MARMARTOR-241644 format. One record per atom (N, C-alpha, C): atom name; y, z, x. Coordinates in steps of 0.1 Angstrom, whole numbers, padded with zeros to 4 digits. Each point is the difference from the previous one (the first is absolute). Layout:
BEGIN
+-------+-------+-------+-------+
! atome ! north !    up !  east !
+-------+-------+-------+-------+
!    CA !     Y !     Z !     X !
...
+-------+-------+-------+-------+
% end
This chain:
BEGIN
+-------+-------+-------+-------+
! atome ! north !    up !  east !
+-------+-------+-------+-------+
!     N !  1169 !  0443 !  0347 !
!    CA ! -0010 ! -0005 !  0013 !
!     C !  0007 !  0002 !  0013 !
!     N ! -0010 !  0001 !  0009 !
!    CA !  0005 !  0005 !  0015 !
!     C !  0006 ! -0009 !  0006 !
!     N !  0011 !  0003 !  0006 !
!    CA !  0007 ! -0013 !  0007 !
!     C ! -0008 !  0002 !  0016 !
!     N !  0004 ! -0010 !  0008 !
!    CA ! -0010 ! -0003 !  0013 !
!     C !  0007 ! -0010 !  0007 !
!     N ! -0005 ! -0002 !  0012 !
!    CA !  0008 ! -0009 !  0008 !
!     C ! -0014 ! -0013 !  0002 !
!     N !  0003 ! -0010 !  0003 !
!    CA ! -0010 ! -0009 !  0009 !
!     C !  0002 ! -0002 !  0014 !
!     N ! -0011 !  0006 !  0008 !
!    CA !  0005 ! -0002 !  0015 !
!     C ! -0008 ! -0010 !  0004 !
!     N !  0002 ! -0005 !  0011 !
!    CA ! -0007 ! -0010 !  0007 !
!     C ! -0003 ! -0002 !  0017 !
!     N ! -0010 ! -0005 !  0004 !
!    CA ! -0003 ! -0002 !  0014 !
!     C !  0006 ! -0012 !  0006 !
!     N !  0005 ! -0008 ! -0009 !
!    CA !  0009 ! -0017 !  0003 !
!     C ! -0001 !  0000 !  0016 !
!     N !  0010 !  0011 !  0007 !
!    CA !  0008 ! -0001 !  0012 !
!     C ! -0015 ! -0003 !  0011 !
!     N ! -0010 !  0010 ! -0002 !
!    CA ! -0008 !  0005 !  0007 !
!     C ! -0008 ! -0012 ! -0002 !
!     N ! -0004 ! -0003 ! -0007 !
!    CA ! -0009 ! -0016 ! -0003 !
!     C !  0006 ! -0008 !  0007 !
!     N !  0014 ! -0003 !  0000 !
!    CA !  0006 ! -0009 !  0003 !
!     C !  0000 ! -0001 !  0020 !
!     N !  0002 !  0011 !  0003 !
!    CA ! -0002 !  0001 !  0014 !
!     C ! -0014 ! -0004 !  0005 !
!     N ! -0011 !  0004 ! -0013 !
!    CA ! -0015 !  0001 !  0005 !
!     C ! -0002 ! -0015 !  0000 !
!     N !  0004 ! -0009 ! -0009 !
!    CA !  0001 ! -0013 !  0000 !
!     C !  0005 ! -0007 !  0009 !
!     N !  0003 !  0004 !  0016 !
!    CA !  0006 ! -0010 !  0008 !
!     C !  0015 !  0005 ! -0002 !
!     N !  0007 !  0010 ! -0004 !
!    CA !  0013 !  0000 ! -0002 !
!     C !  0006 ! -0011 ! -0008 !
!     N ! -0008 ! -0001 ! -0011 !
!    CA !  0003 ! -0013 ! -0011 !
!     C !  0016 !  0009 ! -0003 !
!     N !  0011 ! -0012 ! -0004 !
!    CA !  0010 !  0004 ! -0005 !
!     C !  0002 !  0001 ! -0012 !
!     N !  0010 !  0005 ! -0007 !
!    CA !  0003 !  0004 ! -0013 !
!     C !  0000 ! -0014 ! -0006 !
!     N !  0008 ! -0010 !  0004 !
!    CA !  0000 ! -0016 ! -0005 !
!     C ! -0013 ! -0003 !  0002 !
!     N ! -0011 !  0000 !  0008 !
!    CA ! -0009 ! -0006 ! -0001 !
!     C ! -0007 !  0003 ! -0013 !
!     N !  0000 !  0014 ! -0001 !
!    CA ! -0009 !  0003 ! -0009 !
!     C !  0003 ! -0002 ! -0015 !
!     N !  0015 !  0000 ! -0001 !
!    CA !  0007 ! -0006 ! -0012 !
!     C ! -0003 ! -0013 ! -0003 !
!     N ! -0002 ! -0010 !  0009 !
!    CA ! -0006 ! -0013 !  0001 !
!     C ! -0015 !  0001 ! -0006 !
!     N ! -0007 !  0011 !  0003 !
!    CA ! -0013 ! -0003 ! -0004 !
!     C ! -0003 !  0003 ! -0013 !
!     N !  0010 !  0010 ! -0006 !
!    CA ! -0001 !  0004 ! -0013 !
!     C !  0010 ! -0006 ! -0008 !
!     N !  0007 ! -0011 !  0003 !
!    CA !  0008 ! -0003 ! -0010 !
!     C !  0014 !  0005 ! -0003 !
!     N !  0004 !  0013 !  0007 !
!    CA !  0013 !  0003 ! -0006 !
!     C !  0012 ! -0002 !  0015 !
!     N !  0010 !  0005 ! -0002 !
!    CA !  0008 !  0003 !  0010 !
!     C !  0000 !  0010 !  0012 !
!     N !  0004 !  0001 !  0009 !
!    CA ! -0002 !  0006 !  0010 !
!     C !  0008 !  0016 ! -0005 !
!     N !  0011 !  0001 ! -0008 !
!    CA !  0005 !  0010 ! -0005 !
!     C ! -0010 !  0009 ! -0012 !
!     N ! -0007 ! -0008 ! -0005 !
!    CA ! -0007 !  0007 ! -0010 !
!     C ! -0010 !  0007 !  0012 !
!     N ! -0005 ! -0006 !  0007 !
!    CA ! -0009 !  0010 !  0013 !
!     C !  0006 !  0011 !  0002 !
!     N !  0011 ! -0004 !  0004 !
!    CA !  0009 !  0012 !  0008 !
!     C !  0002 !  0013 ! -0010 !
!     N !  0004 ! -0005 ! -0015 !
!    CA !  0002 !  0009 ! -0010 !
!     C ! -0014 !  0009 ! -0001 !
!     N ! -0014 ! -0010 ! -0002 !
!    CA ! -0013 !  0008 ! -0004 !
!     C !  0000 !  0011 !  0014 !
!     N !  0001 ! -0004 !  0012 !
!    CA ! -0005 !  0005 !  0013 !
!     C !  0008 !  0016 ! -0001 !
!     N !  0014 ! -0003 ! -0004 !
!    CA !  0006 !  0014 ! -0001 !
!     C ! -0001 !  0008 ! -0013 !
!     N ! -0012 ! -0003 ! -0010 !
!    CA ! -0001 !  0007 ! -0012 !
!     C !  0012 !  0000 ! -0009 !
!     N !  0010 ! -0011 !  0001 !
!    CA !  0010 ! -0001 ! -0010 !
!     C ! -0002 ! -0010 ! -0008 !
!     N ! -0010 ! -0007 ! -0002 !
!    CA ! -0006 ! -0010 ! -0010 !
!     C ! -0016 !  0001 !  0001 !
!     N ! -0006 !  0002 ! -0010 !
!    CA ! -0015 ! -0001 ! -0008 !
!     C ! -0004 ! -0012 !  0001 !
!     N ! -0007 ! -0006 !  0003 !
!    CA ! -0004 ! -0016 ! -0002 !
!     C ! -0010 !  0000 ! -0013 !
!     N ! -0003 ! -0014 ! -0006 !
!    CA ! -0006 !  0001 ! -0009 !
!     C ! -0019 !  0001 !  0002 !
!     N ! -0003 !  0002 ! -0008 !
!    CA ! -0015 !  0002 !  0003 !
!     C ! -0005 ! -0014 !  0008 !
!     N !  0002 ! -0010 ! -0006 !
!    CA ! -0003 ! -0011 !  0007 !
!     C !  0005 ! -0005 !  0013 !
!     N !  0011 !  0006 !  0001 !
!    CA !  0010 ! -0001 !  0016 !
!     C ! -0007 !  0012 !  0010 !
!     N ! -0005 !  0008 ! -0004 !
!    CA ! -0006 !  0011 !  0005 !
!     C ! -0015 ! -0004 !  0006 !
!     N ! -0009 ! -0010 ! -0009 !
!    CA ! -0013 ! -0003 !  0002 !
!     C !  0005 ! -0012 !  0009 !
!     N !  0012 ! -0009 ! -0001 !
!    CA ! -0001 ! -0010 !  0012 !
!     C !  0007 !  0006 !  0015 !
!     N !  0001 !  0011 !  0001 !
!    CA !  0006 !  0007 !  0010 !
!     C ! -0010 !  0002 !  0006 !
!     N ! -0010 !  0009 ! -0009 !
!    CA ! -0015 !  0003 !  0010 !
!     C ! -0007 ! -0010 !  0003 !
!     N ! -0003 ! -0009 ! -0009 !
!    CA ! -0006 ! -0014 !  0006 !
!     C !  0005 ! -0004 !  0013 !
!     N !  0014 ! -0001 !  0002 !
!    CA !  0011 ! -0006 !  0013 !
!     C ! -0009 !  0007 !  0009 !
!     N ! -0002 !  0011 !  0001 !
!    CA ! -0006 !  0010 !  0009 !
!     C ! -0014 !  0002 !  0005 !
!     N ! -0007 ! -0005 ! -0014 !
!    CA ! -0015 !  0005 !  0001 !
!     C ! -0006 !  0011 ! -0003 !
!     N !  0009 !  0008 ! -0007 !
!    CA ! -0005 !  0012 !  0000 !
!     C ! -0001 !  0006 ! -0019 !
!     N ! -0005 !  0008 ! -0003 !
!    CA !  0000 !  0006 ! -0016 !
!     C !  0013 !  0004 ! -0002 !
!     N !  0005 ! -0003 ! -0012 !
!    CA !  0015 !  0006 ! -0008 !
!     C !  0002 !  0013 !  0006 !
!     N ! -0009 !  0010 ! -0002 !
!    CA !  0000 !  0015 !  0005 !
!     C !  0002 ! -0001 !  0017 !
!     N !  0000 ! -0008 !  0005 !
!    CA !  0002 !  0004 !  0014 !
!     C !  0018 ! -0005 !  0003 !
!     N !  0004 ! -0007 ! -0009 !
!    CA !  0013 ! -0008 !  0002 !
!     C !  0010 !  0011 ! -0010 !
!     N ! -0006 !  0006 ! -0011 !
!    CA !  0009 !  0007 ! -0011 !
!     C ! -0007 !  0009 ! -0005 !
!     N !  0009 !  0011 !  0000 !
!    CA ! -0007 !  0016 ! -0008 !
!     C !  0012 !  0004 ! -0009 !
!     N ! -0005 !  0004 ! -0008 !
!    CA !  0011 !  0010 ! -0009 !
!     C !  0001 !  0015 !  0002 !
!     N !  0011 !  0004 !  0004 !
!    CA ! -0001 !  0015 !  0001 !
!     C !  0010 !  0007 ! -0009 !
!     N ! -0007 !  0009 ! -0010 !
!    CA !  0005 !  0006 ! -0009 !
!     C !  0010 !  0013 !  0005 !
!     N !  0011 !  0000 ! -0007 !
!    CA !  0008 !  0012 !  0002 !
!     C ! -0005 !  0013 ! -0006 !
+-------+-------+-------+-------+
% end
């Protein structure tokens, strides 16, 4: 199976949403700020459910938030 990384646009989307803080996003989706920090830094891959919740918080499709980069 090919290894890859999950990348994201969360930081840009937060900026576009009126400079939403990591804490604000975390509260909207029910996780800690540290979880959002780790996801933004690609140190943690969210569950599918959390990925959809984050996309919903920004009002965009999932593929505008996350994508998979094959190595």
